[in-house]
C-alpha positions as CSV (number, residue, x, y, z in Angstrom):
1,M,-24.4,-22.4,34.7
2,A,-21.9,-23.3,37.3
3,G,-22.1,-26.2,39.7
4,I,-20.0,-27.8,42.4
5,Q,-19.7,-31.5,42.3
6,E,-18.3,-33.3,45.4
7,T,-16.3,-36.4,44.9
8,G,-15.8,-39.2,47.3
9,S,-17.7,-40.3,50.4
10,S,-18.6,-38.5,53.5
11,P,-15.8,-36.4,55.0
12,Q,-13.5,-38.1,57.4
13,P,-12.3,-36.4,60.5
14,R,-8.8,-35.1,59.8
15,A,-6.0,-33.6,61.8
16,L,-5.4,-29.9,61.5
17,F,-1.6,-30.2,61.3
18,G,0.9,-32.9,60.5
19,K,0.7,-36.0,58.3
20,G,-3.0,-36.4,58.5
21,A,-3.7,-33.0,57.1
22,S,-5.0,-33.5,53.6
23,R,-7.4,-31.5,51.6
24,R,-10.5,-32.8,50.0
25,R,-10.7,-32.1,46.3
26,V,-13.9,-30.5,45.1
27,G,-14.7,-30.8,41.4
28,I,-16.0,-27.5,39.9
29,Q,-17.8,-27.5,36.5
30,I,-18.4,-24.2,34.7
31,D,-20.8,-24.2,31.8
32,M,-19.1,-22.4,28.9
33,T,-22.1,-22.3,26.6
34,P,-23.1,-18.7,27.3
35,M,-19.5,-17.4,26.7
36,V,-19.2,-19.3,23.4
37,D,-22.6,-17.8,22.4
38,I,-21.4,-14.3,23.1
39,A,-18.1,-14.9,21.3
40,F,-19.9,-16.1,18.1
41,L,-22.4,-13.3,18.3
42,L,-19.6,-10.7,18.5
43,L,-17.8,-12.5,15.6
44,I,-20.9,-12.4,13.4
45,F,-21.6,-8.7,14.4
46,F,-18.1,-7.6,13.4
47,M,-18.2,-9.7,10.2
48,V,-21.5,-8.1,9.1
49,T,-20.7,-4.5,10.1
50,T,-17.1,-4.3,8.8
51,V,-16.6,-2.2,5.7
52,F,-14.0,-3.6,3.5
53,R,-11.7,-1.2,1.5
54,Q,-12.9,-0.9,-2.1
55,P,-10.3,-2.0,-4.6
56,R,-8.6,1.1,-6.1
57,A,-8.4,1.3,-9.8
58,I,-6.7,4.0,-11.8
59,E,-8.7,5.3,-14.7
60,L,-6.6,5.8,-17.8
61,N,-7.8,7.6,-20.9
62,V,-6.0,6.1,-23.8
63,P,-6.2,8.1,-27.1
64,E,-6.7,6.5,-30.5
65,P,-3.4,5.2,-32.0
66,S,-3.9,7.6,-35.0
67,A,-4.5,10.7,-32.8
68,K,-1.8,13.3,-33.0
69,V,-1.8,16.3,-30.7
70,A,0.6,19.2,-31.2
71,V,2.1,20.3,-27.9
72,P,4.8,23.0,-27.5
73,E,8.0,21.5,-26.3
74,T,8.3,24.0,-23.5
75,N,5.2,22.6,-21.9
76,V,6.6,19.0,-21.7
77,L,8.4,17.8,-18.6
78,T,10.0,14.4,-19.4
79,V,10.8,12.0,-16.6
80,Y,13.3,9.2,-17.6
81,I,13.6,6.0,-15.6
82,D,16.4,3.8,-16.9
83,Q,17.2,0.1,-16.4
84,N,19.3,0.9,-13.3
85,E,16.2,2.6,-11.8
86,S,17.8,6.0,-11.9
87,M,15.5,9.0,-12.5
88,F,16.2,12.0,-14.6
89,T,14.0,15.0,-15.5
90,R,14.1,17.4,-18.5
91,L,11.9,20.4,-19.1
92,G,11.4,21.0,-22.8
93,P,14.6,21.2,-24.8
94,G,16.7,22.0,-21.6
95,A,19.4,20.0,-19.9
96,I,18.8,16.6,-18.3
97,E,19.0,16.6,-14.5
98,R,19.4,13.7,-12.2
99,T,16.5,13.5,-9.8
100,D,16.2,11.6,-6.5
101,A,13.2,9.2,-6.6
102,D,12.1,10.5,-3.2
103,H,11.9,14.1,-4.4
104,V,10.6,13.6,-7.9
105,F,7.0,14.5,-7.0
106,D,8.2,17.7,-5.3
107,V,9.8,18.7,-8.6
108,L,6.7,17.8,-10.5
109,R,4.4,19.8,-8.2
110,Q,6.7,22.9,-8.4
111,R,6.9,22.7,-12.2
112,A,3.1,22.1,-12.5
113,A,2.4,25.1,-10.3
114,A,4.7,27.3,-12.4
115,N,3.1,26.2,-15.7
116,P,-0.6,25.2,-15.7
117,N,-0.3,23.8,-19.2
118,L,2.5,21.3,-18.2
119,I,2.3,17.8,-19.6
120,I,4.4,15.1,-17.9
121,L,5.9,12.4,-20.2
122,V,7.3,9.4,-18.3
123,K,9.7,7.3,-20.3
124,I,10.5,4.0,-18.6
125,H,13.1,1.4,-19.8
126,R,11.6,-2.0,-20.6
127,Q,13.9,-3.7,-18.0
128,A,13.0,-1.3,-15.2
129,K,10.8,-2.8,-12.4
130,Y,7.0,-2.6,-12.9
131,E,6.6,-1.0,-9.5
132,H,8.3,2.2,-10.6
133,M,5.5,2.7,-13.2
134,V,2.8,2.0,-10.6
135,D,4.5,4.4,-8.1
136,M,4.6,7.1,-10.7
137,L,0.9,6.6,-11.5
138,D,0.0,6.6,-7.7
139,G,2.2,9.7,-7.2
140,F,0.4,11.5,-10.1
141,E,-2.9,10.8,-8.4
142,D,-1.7,11.9,-5.0
143,A,-0.2,15.1,-6.4
144,H,-3.4,15.8,-8.4
145,L,-1.5,15.8,-11.7
146,E,-3.9,14.8,-14.5
147,R,-1.9,15.5,-17.6
148,F,0.7,12.8,-18.2
149,S,1.7,10.2,-20.7
150,L,3.7,7.0,-20.5
151,A,6.2,5.8,-23.1
152,V,8.9,3.3,-23.6
153,L,12.5,4.6,-23.2
154,D,14.0,4.1,-26.7
155,D,17.7,3.9,-27.7
156,A,18.0,7.6,-28.6
157,D,16.8,8.5,-25.1
158,A,19.2,6.0,-23.5
159,K,22.1,7.7,-25.3
160,L,21.0,11.0,-24.0
161,L,20.9,9.6,-20.4
162,E,24.4,8.2,-20.9
163,G,25.7,11.7,-21.5
164,A,23.9,13.0,-18.4
165,R,25.5,10.6,-16.0
């Protein structure tokens, strides 16, 4: 544990004040072994009992390439993301509206509450950042929107967006 080790020879008489007043040094040794043992036990305890977050994966149901499903155009809400990372929405054959990226999920929730058969189609430009697609998928999961599709923004859609700017 701890011990005191005296150094030097027998104590010399010394003056209480003045030049002759010098203190005798006493060497103290503290055994650190128990503290190191406790530190390692705590480290091992926390390593064993820690629950790591499971990796999150998004499950996508991909239809067959030859599968065709007829959907009324009024039940389709299209979200466009162009190469400049601007977002636009369009419900059915209606007008294209510019939408703020921070409020896009509010719009989607409102439209989904108004129409339970709503299908969301996300068209993303090939040069847009990948993180926008991941953010959209995460947002769909958070908003509990399960009926959506992803597609590439083609040239005809890009011309439509040019007119909406």
